[in-house]
C-alpha positions in Angstrom: 56.1 66.9 4.7 56.7 68.7 1.6 55.1 68.1 -1.9 58.5 66.9 -3.4 58.9 64.2 -0.5 55.2 63.1 -1.0 55.9 62.6 -4.7 59.0 60.6 -4.2 57.2 58.3 -1.7 54.4 57.8 -4.1 56.4 57.0 -7.0 58.2 54.3 -4.9 55.0 52.7 -3.9 53.9 52.6 -7.6 57.2 51.1 -8.7 57.1 48.7 -6.0 53.7 47.6 -6.7 54.4 47.3 -10.3 57.5 45.3 -9.6 55.6 43.0 -7.2 52.9 42.4 -9.6 55.5 41.5 -12.4 57.0 38.9 -9.8 53.6 37.4 -9.3 53.1 37.0 -13.2 56.6 35.7 -13.8 56.4 33.2 -10.6 52.8 32.3 -9.8 54.1 30.1 -7.0 55.1 33.3 -5.1 51.6 34.8 -5.4 50.1 31.5 -4.0 52.7 31.6 -1.1 51.9 35.0 -0.1 48.5 33.6 1.2 45.0 35.0 1.5 44.4 38.8 2.0 41.8 38.0 4.5 43.0 38.8 7.9 43.5 35.8 10.1 41.0 36.0 13.0 41.3 32.7 15.0 43.3 29.5 14.9 41.6 26.9 12.8 39.9 29.4 10.6 39.9 28.0 7.0 39.6 29.6 3.6 39.9 28.4 0.1 42.1 30.9 -2.0 43.6 30.5 -5.4 42.7 26.7 -5.5 44.3 25.8 -2.1 43.0 25.5 1.3 44.4 27.9 4.0 44.2 27.3 7.6 45.1 29.9 10.5 47.9 28.8 12.7 49.9 30.3 15.5 53.4 30.9 14.7 55.9 33.0 16.9 52.8 34.5 18.9 51.3 35.5 15.6 48.2 34.2 13.5 49.4 33.3 10.1 47.8 31.5 7.1 49.1 28.1 6.2 48.8 26.6 3.0 47.2 23.2 2.7 46.0 20.8 0.0 45.0 22.1 -3.5 41.2 21.9 -3.9 40.2 19.5 -6.8 38.3 21.4 -9.3 35.0 19.5 -10.1 34.9 18.6 -13.7 31.5 19.0 -15.1 30.3 15.6 -16.1 28.8 15.3 -19.5 25.3 15.4 -19.2 24.0 12.1 -20.1 22.4 11.9 -23.4 18.6 11.0 -22.9 18.0 7.5 -23.9 15.6 7.4 -26.7 12.5 5.6 -25.3 11.7 2.7 -27.3 8.6 3.4 -29.5 5.9 1.0 -28.5 5.0 -1.3 -31.2 1.5 -1.0 -32.3 -0.3 -3.8 -30.6 -1.7 -6.1 -33.0 -5.5 -5.7 -33.4 -7.3 -8.6 -31.9 -8.8 -10.4 -34.6 -12.7 -10.6 -34.0 -13.5 -14.0 -32.6 -16.4 -15.4 -34.4 -19.1 -16.2 -32.1 -20.7 -19.4 -32.9 -24.3 -19.2 -34.1 -26.1 -21.4 -31.5 -27.9 -24.1 -33.4 -31.6 -24.1 -33.3 -32.6 -26.4 -30.6 -35.3 -28.4 -31.7 -38.5 -27.8 -29.8 -39.6 -30.9 -28.2 -43.3 -31.4 -28.9 -45.4 -34.1 -27.3 -46.7 -36.3 -29.9 -50.5 -36.3 -29.5 -52.2 -39.7 -29.2 -53.1 -40.7 -32.4 -56.9 -41.2 -32.2 -59.5 -41.7 -35.1 -61.1 -38.6 -36.4 -64.6 -37.7 -34.8 -67.3 -39.6 -36.7 -71.1 -39.1 -36.5 -70.9 -41.4 -33.7 -68.9 -39.0 -31.5 -65.3 -38.7 -30.4 -63.2 -41.8 -29.9 -63.0 -43.2 -26.4 -61.2 -46.6 -26.5 -61.2 -50.0 -27.9 -64.0 -52.1 -26.6 -61.7 -54.6 -25.1 -60.4 -51.8 -22.8 -63.5 -51.7 -20.6 -64.6 -55.0 -19.3 -67.9 -56.2 -17.8 -68.4 -54.7 -14.2 -65.4 -52.4 -14.7 -65.6 -48.7 -13.9 -62.8 -46.7 -15.6 -62.0 -42.8 -16.0 -60.8 -41.8 -19.4 -59.6 -38.6 -20.9 -61.2 -37.9 -24.4 -60.1 -35.7 -27.1 -63.3 -34.2 -27.8 -61.6 -31.1 -29.6 -58.2 -29.5 -30.3 -56.4 -29.2 -27.0 -59.5 -30.2 -25.1 -59.2 -33.5 -23.1 -62.0 -33.7 -20.5 -62.4 -36.7 -18.5 -65.4 -39.0 -18.2 -66.5 -42.2 -16.3 -66.9 -45.3 -18.5 -68.5 -48.6 -17.2 -69.8 -51.8 -18.5 -73.0 -53.5 -17.3 -74.6 -56.5 -19.2 -72.5 -55.8 -22.1 -73.6 -52.2 -22.4 -71.3 -49.1 -22.2 -72.4 -46.2 -19.8 -70.7 -42.6 -19.6 -71.3 -40.0 -16.9 -69.6 -36.9 -15.9 -66.8 -36.8 -13.0 -68.0 -33.4 -11.8 -69.8 -33.8 -8.4 -73.1 -32.0 -8.4 -72.7 -30.9 -4.8 -69.4 -28.6 -4.8 -67.9 -29.2 -8.2 -65.1 -31.6 -7.1 -63.9 -34.4 -9.0 -65.1 -37.9 -8.4 -63.0 -41.0 -8.4 -63.7 -44.7 -9.3 -63.8 -47.0 -6.3 -64.6 -50.6 -7.6 -68.2 -50.2 -8.9 -69.0 -47.0 -7.4 -68.1 -43.2 -8.1 -66.9 -41.4 -4.9 -66.5 -37.6 -4.2 -63.7 -37.3 -1.6 -64.6 -33.6 -0.8 -67.6 -34.2 1.2 -68.2 -38.2 0.6 -70.9 -38.2 -1.9 -71.6 -41.5 -3.7 -72.9 -42.1 -7.3 -74.0 -44.9 -9.5 -71.3 -45.3 -12.4 -74.1 -46.2 -14.8 -77.1 -43.7 -14.4 -75.0 -41.2 -12.3 -77.8 -41.3 -9.5 -76.8 -39.8 -6.2 -76.7 -42.7 -3.6 -75.5 -41.1 -0.4 -73.8 -37.8 1.1 -74.7 -34.4 0.6 -75.0 -34.5 -3.2 -78.9 -34.6 -4.3 -78.6 -34.4 -7.9 -77.2 -37.2 -10.3 -74.1 -36.8 -12.4 -74.6 -35.9 -16.1 -75.1 -38.7 -18.4 -73.6 -38.9 -22.0 -74.6 -40.7 -25.2 -72.2 -43.7 -25.8 -71.8 -45.8 -29.1 -69.9 -49.1 -29.5 -69.1 -49.8 -33.0 -66.6 -52.2 -34.8 -64.8 -52.8 -31.7 -64.5 -49.1 -30.7 -66.2 -46.9 -28.2 -67.5 -43.3 -29.1 -68.9 -40.5 -26.9 -71.2 -37.4 -27.8 -70.1 -35.0 -25.1 
């Protein structure tokens, strides 16, 4: 082909392309109708082109694109404004609970037995009427502060006698049984008047104490 003919063909192609572009600009629907430039490969093939869905169909023995529904453009939803979180209100400072001061609990003290103060005659034992004729009685005596030893007291022919209650055999305490003093540890028997050992393993007498009876009261000198 001569160069002149080639120039004429190229000029026609350019003019034709320009004319086709002008038609597409004036009539956009024609551009849409022209279909996708992608080659139809098989029936059912789908593409989205220029905002429309195209499907490949067979028409007159050829595979052609068929325009379908327009694709709705998703509108970007406005971003939700962040909800301002409620500023936590300052919690009320708990008021200090006044702790009740426990009231002082009165200390219960045992009231000591009111006894007459010690005299030259000794520590007070009991009133004379508390020890009768022929009676043997063991009594605690307040001989000193916080000291209350026990003694055996008895009356014979109007006279008061006092002896220790500590057995001379093994140191157990004797008890009064009628007119005798008995050590239940080893069954030793003693006289309540002079403390003499009468039977059992004990051989030594009970310790005797000086007793005074004056103005209806009994006193002992331990």
